[in-house]
C-alpha positions in Angstrom: -77.1 107.8 42.3 -79.2 106.2 40.9 -81.4 109.7 40.5 -78.5 111.4 39.5 -77.9 108.8 36.9 -81.4 109.8 35.7 -80.9 113.8 36.1 -78.0 113.5 33.8 -79.5 110.9 31.3 -82.8 113.9 31.3 -79.8 116.1 30.7 -78.4 114.2 28.0 -81.7 113.5 26.7 -81.7 117.5 25.5 -78.5 117.1 23.6 -78.9 114.4 21.1 -75.3 113.4 19.9 -74.5 113.4 23.7 -77.2 110.4 23.7 -74.9 109.0 21.0 -72.3 109.4 22.5 -73.5 107.6 25.8 -74.8 104.9 23.4 -71.5 104.3 21.9 -69.9 104.4 25.6 -72.9 101.8 26.4 -71.7 98.9 23.3 -68.3 99.4 24.5 -69.0 99.2 27.6 -71.1 96.0 26.9 -68.3 95.0 24.5 -65.7 95.1 26.8 -67.8 93.1 28.9 -68.2 90.5 25.9 -64.8 90.6 25.8 -63.7 90.0 29.2 -66.1 87.0 29.1 -64.4 85.5 26.1 -61.4 86.0 27.6 -62.4 84.4 30.8 -63.7 81.6 28.6 -60.5 81.5 26.4 -58.5 81.5 30.1 -60.6 78.5 30.9 -60.6 76.6 27.9 -56.7 77.3 28.2 -56.2 75.9 31.5 -58.7 73.3 30.5 -56.3 72.8 27.3 -53.2 72.4 30.0 -54.9 70.2 31.6 -55.5 68.4 28.4 -51.6 68.4 27.8 -50.7 67.5 30.8 -53.1 64.4 30.9 -52.4 63.5 26.9 -48.3 63.7 28.4 -48.8 61.9 31.5 -50.6 59.0 29.3 -48.0 59.3 26.8 -45.5 58.8 29.4 -47.3 56.2 30.9 -47.2 54.1 28.0 -44.0 54.8 26.6 -43.0 53.3 30.4 -45.2 50.8 29.5 -43.9 50.3 26.9 -40.3 50.2 27.8 -41.3 47.8 30.6 -42.4 45.4 28.0 -40.2 45.5 25.7 -37.2 44.9 29.1 -40.2 41.9 29.8 -39.7 40.5 26.3 -36.1 40.7 26.5 -35.8 39.1 29.4 -38.3 36.3 28.5 -36.3 36.2 25.2 -33.1 35.3 27.7 -34.8 32.9 29.6 -36.2 31.7 26.0 -32.8 31.5 24.9 -31.4 29.8 27.7 -34.0 27.3 28.1 -32.8 26.6 24.4 -29.7 26.1 25.3 -29.8 23.8 28.0 -32.5 22.0 26.3 -29.9 21.6 24.1 -26.8 20.4 26.2 -29.6 17.8 27.6 -30.2 16.6 24.2 -26.9 16.4 23.3 -25.7 14.8 26.9 -29.2 12.1 26.3 -27.1 11.6 22.8 -23.9 10.8 24.1 -25.6 9.0 27.0 -27.2 7.0 24.5 -24.0 6.3 22.1 -22.4 5.3 25.2 -25.3 2.7 25.9 -25.2 1.7 22.3 -21.6 1.2 21.9 -21.8 -0.5 25.3 -24.5 -2.6 23.7 -22.8 -3.4 20.8 -19.4 -3.9 22.9 -22.1 -6.9 24.8 -23.4 -8.2 21.6 -19.5 -8.7 20.2 -18.6 -10.4 23.4 -21.6 -12.8 23.2 -21.1 -13.2 19.4 -17.2 -13.9 20.9 -18.5 -16.4 23.2 -21.0 -18.2 20.9 -19.0 -18.2 17.9 -15.9 -19.7 20.0 -18.4 -22.3 20.9 -19.8 -23.0 17.8 -16.2 -23.3 16.8 -15.3 -26.3 19.5 -18.7 -27.8 18.6 -17.2 -27.9 14.8 -13.6 -28.8 15.9 -15.1 -31.6 17.8 -17.7 -32.9 15.3 -14.6 -32.6 12.4 -12.2 -34.3 14.9 -14.9 -37.1 15.2 -15.6 -37.3 11.9 -12.0 -37.3 10.8 -11.1 -40.2 13.6 -14.2 -42.4 11.8 -13.2 -41.5 8.7 -9.7 -42.9 9.2 -11.1 -45.8 11.2 -12.8 -46.6 7.9 -10.3 -46.1 5.6 -7.5 -48.3 7.4 -10.2 -51.2 7.5 -10.7 -50.6 4.1 -7.2 -50.8 3.3 -7.0 -54.0 5.9 -9.4 -55.8 3.7 -7.8 -54.6 0.5 -4.5 -56.3 1.6 -6.1 -59.3 2.6 -8.0 -59.4 -0.2 -4.5 -59.2 -2.6 -2.7 -61.7 0.0 -5.6 -64.3 -0.7 -5.3 -63.4 -4.7 -1.8 -63.5 -5.1 -1.7 -67.0 -2.7 -4.4 -68.2 -5.1 -2.2 -67.1 -8.2 0.9 -68.9 -6.9 -0.4 -72.3 -6.3 -1.8 -71.8 -9.5 1.1 -71.3 -11.4 3.5 -73.8 -9.1 1.2 -76.3 -10.3 0.9 -75.1 -13.9 4.9 -74.5 -13.6 5.5 -78.7 -12.3 2.6 -79.5 -14.6 4.7 -78.0 -17.7 8.2 -79.5 -16.8 6.6 -83.0 -16.3 4.7 -82.7 -19.4 8.0 -81.2 -21.4 10.4 -83.8 -19.5 7.9 -86.9 -21.0 8.0 -85.5 -24.2 12.1 -85.0 -24.1 12.1 -89.0 -23.2 9.8 -89.7 -25.5 11.8 -88.5 -28.6 14.4 -89.7 -27.3 13.4 -92.9 -27.3 12.2 -92.9 -30.7 14.4 -90.4 -32.4 17.0 -93.4 -33.1 19.9 -91.0 -33.4 23.2 -93.0 -34.3 25.6 -91.0 -32.3 25.3 -90.5 -28.6 26.6 -87.1 -29.1 23.6 -85.9 -31.0 21.1 -87.9 -28.7 22.9 -85.5 -25.5 22.9 -82.9 -27.3 19.1 -83.2 -28.4 18.5 -83.8 -24.5 20.2 -80.8 -23.7 18.4 -78.6 -26.1 15.3 -80.1 -24.6 16.2 -79.3 -21.0 17.1 -75.8 -22.0 13.5 -75.5 -23.5 12.0 -76.3 -20.3 14.3 -74.5 -18.5 13.3 -71.2 -20.2 10.0 -72.1 -19.7 10.0 -72.5 -16.1 11.8 -69.1 -16.3 9.0 -67.5 -18.2 6.6 -68.8 -15.5 8.3 -67.4 -12.8 8.5 -63.7 -14.7 5.1 -64.3 -15.2 4.3 -64.8 -11.4 6.6 -61.8 -10.7 4.9 -59.5 -13.1 1.8 -60.6 -11.2 2.5 -60.1 -7.9 3.9 -56.3 -8.7 0.5 -55.7 -10.8 -1.1 -57.0 -7.5 1.0 -54.3 -5.2 0.2 -51.6 -7.6 -3.9 -52.7 -7.9 -3.5 -52.1 -3.6 -1.9 -48.4 -3.7 -4.7 -47.7 -6.7 -7.4 -49.0 -4.4 -5.8 -46.2 -1.4 -5.3 -43.6 -4.2 -9.4 -44.1 -5.1 -10.2 -44.0 -2.0 -8.6 -40.4 -1.3 -10.1 -39.7 -4.5 -13.6 -40.4 -4.1 -13.3 -38.1 -0.2 -12.0 -35.5 -2.1 -14.2 -35.4 -5.1 -17.5 -35.8 -2.4 -15.9 -32.4 -0.8 -15.2 -30.9 -4.4 -17.8 -31.5 -6.1 -20.1 -28.6 -6.0 -17.2 -26.0 -7.0 -16.3 -24.3 -9.9 -13.0 -25.2 -11.6 -10.8 -22.7 -10.2 -7.8 -20.8 -11.6 -5.3 -21.9 -9.2 -2.5 -21.1 -11.2 -3.6 -17.2 -10.7 -3.7 -17.4 -7.0 -1.5 -15.7 -4.7 0.5 -17.3 -2.2 -0.8 -18.2 1.1 1.0 -14.5 2.3 0.5 -12.6 -0.4 -3.0 -13.2 0.3 -3.2 -12.3 3.5 -0.9 -8.9 3.3 -2.9 -7.8 0.2 -6.4 -8.7 1.9 -5.4 -7.8 5.9 -5.2 -3.7 5.5 -7.9 -3.5 3.2 -10.6 -5.2 5.8 -9.4 -2.2 8.5 -10.8 -0.2 6.1 -13.0 3.5 7.4 -16.4 3.6 6.0 -17.2 6.4 3.3 -20.2 8.4 2.4 -21.3 6.8 -1.0 -18.8 4.0 -1.4 -19.7 0.1 -1.8 -19.1 -2.5 0.8 -20.0 -6.1 -0.5 -21.3 -9.0 2.1 -19.4 -12.8 2.7 -20.7 -15.9 4.0 -19.2 -16.1 7.4 -18.9 -19.5 6.6 -17.1 -19.6 3.6 -14.9 -16.6 4.9 -13.8 -18.4 8.2 -12.6 -21.3 5.6 -10.4 -19.2 3.8 -8.9 -18.0 7.2 -8.3 -21.3 7.9 -6.8 -22.3 4.5 -4.3 -18.8 4.8 -3.2 -18.9 8.1 -4.8 -15.5 8.7 -5.4 -15.6 12.6 -2.4 -17.2 13.0 1.5 -17.7 12.3 0.6 -21.1 11.5 1.0 -22.7 7.8 -1.8 -23.6 6.0 -4.0 -25.6 8.0 -7.9 -25.5 6.3 -8.8 -27.3 3.1 -9.7 -25.1 0.1 -12.8 -22.9 0.1 -13.9 -23.2 -3.2 -15.7 -20.5 -4.8 -17.4 -18.1 -2.9 -20.5 -19.1 -2.0 -23.6 -16.6 -0.6 -26.6 -18.5 -1.3 -27.4 -19.3 2.6 -27.8 -15.7 3.4 -30.8 -15.2 1.2 -34.3 -16.7 1.9 -34.6 -18.9 -1.5 -32.3 -18.8 -4.5 -34.6 -17.3 -6.9 -35.2 -14.2 -4.8 -32.7 -11.2 -3.9 -34.5 -10.7 -0.2 -31.8 -11.7 2.6 -32.4 -14.0 5.8 -34.4 -11.9 8.5 -32.1 -10.7 11.6 -28.6 -11.5 10.0 -25.8 -10.1 12.3 -22.4 -9.3 11.6 -19.5 -11.3 12.5 -22.1 -14.2 12.7 -23.6 -14.7 9.9 -21.7 -12.8 7.2 -18.5 -10.5 7.1 -18.3 -7.2 5.3 -15.7 -6.6 3.0 -14.6 -3.8 0.8 -14.7 -2.9 -2.5 -11.3 -3.6 -2.9 -10.8 -6.9 -0.8 -14.0 -8.3 -2.3 -12.8 -7.5 -6.4 -9.7 -9.7 -4.6 -11.4 -12.4 -3.4 -13.5 -12.7 -6.6 -11.2 -12.6 -8.9 -8.8 -14.9 -6.6 -11.7 -17.8 -5.9 -14.8 -16.9 -7.9 -18.6 -17.7 -7.0 -20.1 -20.7 -6.9 -22.8 -22.0 -9.0 -26.1 -20.2 -8.7 -24.1 -17.6 -5.9 -24.8 -13.9 -6.4 -22.6 -11.1 -5.0 -24.3 -8.9 -2.3 -23.0 -5.6 -2.7 -24.4 -2.5 -0.4 -23.9 1.1 -0.1 -22.6 3.1 2.6 -25.1 5.7 3.7 -26.0 8.2 6.5 -28.4 6.7 9.8 -30.3 9.1 12.8 -32.0 12.0 12.4 -29.8 14.0 15.6 -26.0 12.5 15.4 -25.2 11.5 11.6 -23.2 8.6 11.5 -22.2 6.1 8.5 -23.3 2.4 8.3 -23.4 -0.1 5.3 -26.8 -0.4 4.5 -27.8 -4.3 4.6 -31.1 -4.7 4.4 -32.6 -2.6 1.1 -36.0 -1.1 1.4 -38.5 -2.8 -0.2 -41.3 -1.3 -2.3 -44.6 -2.9 -3.5 -44.7 -1.6 -7.5 -48.0 -1.7 -9.8 -49.8 -0.1 -12.6 -52.7 1.8 -12.4 -55.6 1.1 -12.2 -55.2 -2.7 -11.6 -53.4 -2.0 -8.4 -54.0 -5.5 -7.0 -50.9 -6.7 -9.6 -48.4 -6.2 -6.7 -44.7 -6.7 -7.4 -42.0 -6.3 -5.1 -38.6 -4.1 -6.1 -35.8 -3.5 -3.5 -34.6 -0.2 -3.1 -31.4 1.3 -1.4 -32.3 4.3 0.5 -29.9 6.7 -2.1 -31.4 5.3 -4.5 -33.6 8.1 -6.5 -36.9 8.2 -8.2 -35.6 8.0 -11.5 -34.2 4.8 -10.3 -37.6 3.1 -9.5 -39.4 4.5 -12.5 -36.7 2.3 -14.0 -37.2 -0.2 -12.0 -41.3 -0.5 -12.5 -41.2 0.0 -16.2 -39.1 -3.1 -16.6 -40.7 -5.4 -14.3 -44.2 -4.2 -16.2 -42.6 -4.5 -19.7 -43.3 -0.6 -20.5 -41.7 0.7 -23.3 -39.3 3.9 -22.0 -41.2 6.1 -24.7 -44.2 5.6 -23.2 -45.3 8.8 -21.0 -46.0 8.3 -17.5 -46.2 9.7 -14.0 -45.7 8.1 -10.6 -47.5 8.2 -7.4 -47.0 6.7 -4.0 -49.5 5.8 -1.1 -48.8 7.4 2.1 -52.5 6.2 3.4 -55.1 4.5 2.6 -56.6 6.3 -0.6 -54.3 9.5 -0.2 -51.5 9.9 -2.6 -48.6 12.0 -3.4 -47.4 12.5 -6.9 -43.4 12.2 -7.5 -42.4 14.8 -9.4 -38.5 15.6 -8.6 -37.0 12.1 -10.2 -33.5 13.3 -8.8 -34.9 13.1 -4.9 -33.5 10.3 -3.0 -36.4 7.1 -1.6 -35.2 9.1 1.6 -36.0 12.5 0.7 -39.2 12.0 -0.7 -40.7 10.6 2.8 -41.2 7.0 1.0 -40.0 4.1 3.9 -40.7 0.3 3.8 -43.4 -1.5 2.4 -45.0 1.5 0.5 -47.0 1.0 -2.7 -45.4 3.3 -5.6 -48.3 3.0 -8.3 -47.4 4.1 -12.2 -50.3 5.7 -14.5 -50.0 5.5 -18.0 -51.3 9.0 -20.0 -54.2 8.0 -22.3 -54.1 8.3 -25.6 -56.0 11.6 -25.6 -54.0 13.6 -23.6 -55.6 12.6 -20.1 -54.5 10.9 -17.1 -57.0 8.4 -15.8 -56.7 9.8 -12.6 -57.9 13.1 -13.2 -60.5 11.2 -15.3 -61.4 9.4 -12.1 -61.5 12.6 -9.5 
């Protein structure tokens, strides 16, 4: 085969054109071989590409499946979380309902306990009052007996003296008549008799005058005894009413009208923003007894006098109430119309002050309305004299503007002075109060915190800014 091929080449070598053809054929074969190799490489690369595409496709499918799985897990987790939140909300609602029931039960127990205490105190006071009344009646009876005995003694002494004086007068007049009759030297017996008769009549008239004077003195003594009793009664009444102001009694309606006007106002429901007033329970109970409010009986108690709330304050100057005051034991709660009626009828005692409070919302989760009995006490000062502290009382619904006004009034700062407010919530931490329409509660201010007023310098700077 090789020899044949060599022979062919040898033969063809004699023909140059044939050699070019052979060369072209060799190049063609080489080109075809190269093409086959390239085709083979392309096929292998295509196979690898297909494999890569399959791998990528499988990876994408896997990622999509994983994403779907994660999405499903997320949805399941979200559903479980929602269920947990709903269950927790239900538990919180049940817990709050349980707490409300517990609070109502405690409130009922406290009311029952207070009712028992009030009944015991009422019985004790009634027994003391009966004892004092009995002692007073005994003293009054004894005083009356002493006065009657003294008056009788005076009348007896005066009667004896009057009788003796009358006898002496009659005897003296009779002697004078006899002397005159003896010395008259009348000429006729008739003249003598007429003179004697006239003298005798004069003596009788004098005796009658003395008897009339005696009756008049007895009547005056009886009137003196009655005046002694009246003065005793006036002394007891004045001792009870010495501390009361003069009242326009003519303008006070009858007991029945007072009850009809006040009774529906005592059951008025609380409404946010309304104002209610505190009244000393002792005075309110006396008013109820005076008007027969709690029974069908007629008037059975003494006049309550002007409204007196001084016992509810810590002192006569401070506006701070006593600690731990309890409704229906220390004070009664009256709506604004009821308070205005009682105030117009009875007025306020000397030095007493009205106690007016707002109806505000209490509670973080379950909101409920309540009368704000105790106000928020805040410490007020002016920077940099933070040691000069004054106290101010504020409602939870008072605005920061109200705090601004009060602190300026307490430190005598003109309204035209440019100022700003800070409140200290920690030892050296202050927060600027910029929203003047915000309430004290919304600003996060609580009782006992310090409110600092900063006055702007004449050069336009702020003292605390320079300090920084």
